[in-house]
C-alpha positions in Angstrom: 135.4 127.7 97.2 138.9 128.1 95.7 141.7 130.5 96.8 140.8 133.1 94.2 137.2 133.3 95.5 138.3 133.5 99.1 140.7 136.3 98.3 138.0 138.3 96.5 135.6 138.0 99.4 138.3 139.0 101.9 139.1 142.1 99.7 135.4 143.1 99.7 135.2 142.5 103.5 138.2 144.7 104.0 136.5 147.6 102.3 134.3 148.1 105.3 137.1 149.5 107.3 138.7 151.4 104.4 137.3 154.8 103.6 139.3 155.0 100.4 137.1 155.4 97.3 134.0 155.4 99.5 131.2 157.5 98.0 128.4 157.4 100.6 128.2 158.4 104.3 125.6 157.0 106.7 125.2 159.1 109.9 123.7 157.5 113.0 123.6 159.0 116.5 126.9 160.8 116.2 128.8 158.1 114.3 129.6 158.2 110.6 130.1 155.2 108.3 131.9 155.7 105.0 130.6 153.0 102.7 130.6 152.2 99.0 127.4 152.5 97.0 128.5 149.6 94.7 128.3 147.3 97.7 125.4 148.6 99.9 123.0 149.3 97.0 123.3 145.8 95.8 121.9 144.5 99.1 119.3 147.2 99.8 116.9 148.6 97.2 115.8 151.2 99.8 119.4 152.7 100.0 119.7 152.4 96.2 116.5 154.5 95.8 117.8 157.1 98.3 121.1 157.4 96.4 119.3 157.8 93.1 116.8 160.4 94.4 117.0 164.2 94.0 116.8 164.7 97.7 119.5 165.3 100.2 120.6 161.6 100.2 121.1 161.6 96.5 122.6 165.0 96.1 125.0 165.1 99.1 125.5 161.3 99.3 124.5 161.3 103.0 121.9 159.2 104.8 120.7 160.2 108.2 119.5 157.2 110.2 117.8 157.5 113.6 115.5 154.5 113.9 118.1 152.1 115.2 121.4 152.4 117.1 124.8 152.9 115.5 125.8 149.4 116.6 122.8 147.9 114.7 123.7 149.9 111.6 127.3 148.6 111.9 126.1 145.0 112.1 124.0 145.6 109.0 127.0 147.0 107.1 129.1 144.1 108.4 126.7 141.7 106.7 126.8 143.6 103.5 130.6 143.4 103.3 131.1 139.9 104.8 127.7 138.2 104.9 128.0 137.9 108.7 127.7 140.0 111.8 128.6 139.7 115.5 126.8 140.8 118.6 129.9 140.9 120.9 132.5 143.6 121.3 130.2 146.5 122.2 128.6 147.3 125.6 125.5 145.5 126.7 122.1 147.1 126.1 121.0 149.2 129.1 118.6 147.4 131.5 119.0 144.1 129.7 119.7 140.6 131.0 123.2 139.5 130.0 121.9 136.1 129.0 119.5 137.5 126.4 121.5 140.6 125.3 122.4 138.7 122.1 118.8 137.8 121.3 117.8 141.5 121.7 120.6 142.6 119.3 119.5 140.0 116.8 116.0 141.3 117.0 117.3 144.8 116.2 119.2 143.5 113.2 116.1 141.7 112.1 114.2 145.0 112.4 116.7 147.1 110.4 116.9 144.4 107.7 113.2 144.8 107.4 113.5 148.6 107.3 116.0 148.5 104.5 114.5 145.5 102.7 117.3 143.0 103.1 115.6 139.6 103.1 118.7 137.4 103.6 119.9 139.4 106.5 116.4 139.3 108.0 116.4 135.5 107.7 119.9 135.2 109.2 118.9 137.4 112.2 115.7 135.4 112.7 117.7 132.1 112.7 120.2 133.5 115.2 117.4 134.9 117.4 115.7 131.4 117.5 119.0 129.8 118.5 119.6 132.3 121.3 116.0 132.0 122.6 116.2 128.2 122.6 119.4 128.2 124.6 118.5 130.9 127.1 114.7 131.0 126.9 114.3 131.9 130.6 116.8 134.8 130.8 115.4 138.2 130.3 112.4 136.9 128.4 110.1 139.8 129.3 112.6 142.3 127.9 113.0 140.4 124.7 109.2 140.1 124.3 108.9 143.9 124.8 111.6 144.7 122.3 110.1 142.4 119.6 106.6 143.7 119.9 107.7 147.3 120.2 109.9 147.2 117.1 108.3 144.6 114.9 104.7 144.2 116.3 102.5 141.1 116.4 102.6 140.9 112.5 106.3 139.8 112.5 105.7 136.1 112.3 109.4 135.2 112.4 110.4 136.5 115.8 106.9 136.3 117.4 106.6 132.6 116.4 110.1 132.0 117.9 109.1 133.6 121.2 105.7 131.9 121.4 107.2 128.5 120.5 109.8 128.8 123.2 107.2 129.8 125.7 104.8 127.0 124.7 107.6 124.4 125.1 108.2 125.6 128.6 104.6 126.6 129.5 104.6 124.5 132.7 107.6 126.4 134.1 106.3 129.8 133.0 102.8 129.4 134.4 104.3 128.8 137.8 106.9 131.6 137.5 105.2 134.4 139.5 108.0 136.9 138.6 107.5 136.3 134.9 103.7 136.5 135.2 103.8 139.7 137.2 106.1 141.4 134.7 104.4 140.3 131.5 101.0 141.3 132.8 102.2 144.9 132.9 103.3 145.0 129.3 101.2 146.4 126.5 101.9 143.3 124.4 100.6 141.0 127.2 97.4 140.0 125.4 99.0 139.6 121.9 101.8 137.5 123.3 99.5 135.2 125.4 97.3 134.7 122.3 100.3 133.8 120.3 101.4 131.2 122.9 97.8 129.7 123.0 97.9 129.4 119.2 101.2 127.7 119.4 100.0 125.3 122.1 96.9 124.5 120.1 99.0 123.9 117.0 101.4 121.6 118.9 98.5 119.7 120.4 96.8 119.2 117.0 100.1 118.1 115.5 100.7 115.6 118.4 97.1 114.3 117.9 97.7 113.9 114.1 101.1 112.2 114.7 99.5 109.8 117.1 96.6 109.0 114.7 99.1 108.6 111.8 101.3 106.2 113.9 98.2 104.2 114.8 97.1 104.0 111.2 100.6 103.0 110.1 100.8 100.3 112.8 97.4 99.0 111.7 98.4 99.0 108.0 101.7 97.3 108.9 99.9 94.6 110.9 97.4 94.0 108.1 100.3 93.8 105.5 102.2 91.4 107.8 99.2 89.2 108.1 98.6 89.3 104.4 102.2 88.6 103.6 102.3 85.7 106.1 99.2 84.2 104.6 100.6 84.6 101.1 103.9 83.1 102.0 102.2 80.2 103.8 100.1 79.6 100.6 103.2 79.5 98.4 104.8 77.1 100.8 101.8 74.8 100.8 101.6 74.9 97.0 105.3 74.2 96.7 105.0 71.3 99.1 102.1 69.9 97.2 103.9 70.2 93.9 107.0 68.4 95.4 104.8 65.6 96.7 103.0 65.3 93.4 106.4 65.3 91.5 107.6 62.4 93.6 104.4 60.5 93.0 104.7 61.1 89.3 108.3 59.8 89.1 107.4 56.7 91.1 104.4 56.1 88.8 106.5 56.5 85.7 109.1 54.2 87.0 106.4 51.6 87.5 105.1 52.1 84.0 108.5 51.7 82.5 108.9 48.3 84.2 105.4 47.2 82.9 106.1 48.0 79.3 108.0 45.2 77.6 108.8 46.9 74.2 108.2 50.0 72.2 104.9 50.1 70.3 106.7 51.5 67.2 110.1 49.8 66.9 109.5 47.0 69.3 112.9 47.7 70.9 112.8 46.0 74.2 113.4 47.5 77.7 115.0 50.8 76.8 112.9 53.7 78.2 113.6 57.1 79.6 111.4 59.8 81.3 111.0 63.4 79.9 108.8 66.3 80.8 106.0 67.2 78.4 105.5 70.7 77.0 103.1 71.2 79.8 105.9 71.1 82.4 104.4 73.8 84.5 101.8 71.3 85.7 104.5 68.8 86.6 103.6 66.2 83.8 106.0 63.7 82.4 106.1 61.1 79.6 108.0 57.9 78.8 109.9 57.7 75.5 111.7 54.9 73.7 115.4 55.4 74.0 115.9 53.9 70.5 113.4 55.8 68.3 112.1 58.5 70.7 108.5 57.4 70.3 106.3 58.5 73.2 104.3 55.8 74.8 100.6 56.3 74.4 98.8 57.6 77.5 101.9 58.2 79.5 100.9 61.6 80.7 100.3 61.3 84.4 96.8 62.8 84.2 95.8 59.6 82.4 97.8 56.8 84.1 94.9 54.4 84.1 94.5 54.6 80.3 98.2 54.1 79.7 98.4 51.2 82.1 95.5 49.6 80.3 97.2 50.1 76.9 100.4 48.5 78.2 98.6 45.5 79.6 96.7 45.1 76.4 99.9 45.0 74.4 101.4 42.5 76.8 98.4 40.1 76.6 97.8 40.7 72.9 94.7 42.9 73.1 93.8 45.8 70.8 
């Protein structure tokens, strides 16, 4: 992000606290928020529909909001202007645990984001809620569970899953916490929450079982592949060793043949021979050629040494 983009974002964020050129008022529990339709309507199609209606909201440019607190509305507006919101700076929620006050406020932001159809704010609030529950899962958990189920209900998979996951991860501690068990049993959401925890535990157990089976399968496959690779490497080594031994035998045999042959069968040039590979070099075969005329000695291929030796001996003794 360059300096121009940063400046533009800071200007838009500054509009939240600047009533100049505002053209919409949101009233909530005695507080008024002067906002700009060009900003808030881009984030919320619900507010945009209200502003475009022929009812009070559209005619007087005023929206009355009573479902959530003024602080929650302010956090929603803060996100619209700056893509962020804070949960500090206002007084704690009455009868709440200080450790989980932030989680409850995040749950309220999640609820108002759902109410005004702001998916990105809802996702942000859910992520922050999960982080707060993970860090302070044992503090004021019953109050948080009550708020989530009262505001969102069991159909809100984002917050309910975060709660049930935290509870399942610490199920051993919770099941021995008599204070928690006593409090949660008195809540209307008791059955829904316990069923969600059981589902989470079952899913975790199934995943652990699948992971274990997958690891065993991978280990078995790796062992088989190692065994196959080892056998293949051993086979290549044996083949290479056999080829090397055969190569040495071939060279020794050719050297002996060169000593046995007195002269070339073509030019009769005496005692000048050299060894060359044949065209079938992949089989390690060689031949003996006359260094004078290049004629290949008959039967020199190592697959037929006996025939060549017979031919050489016949020439030496004057045979056919």
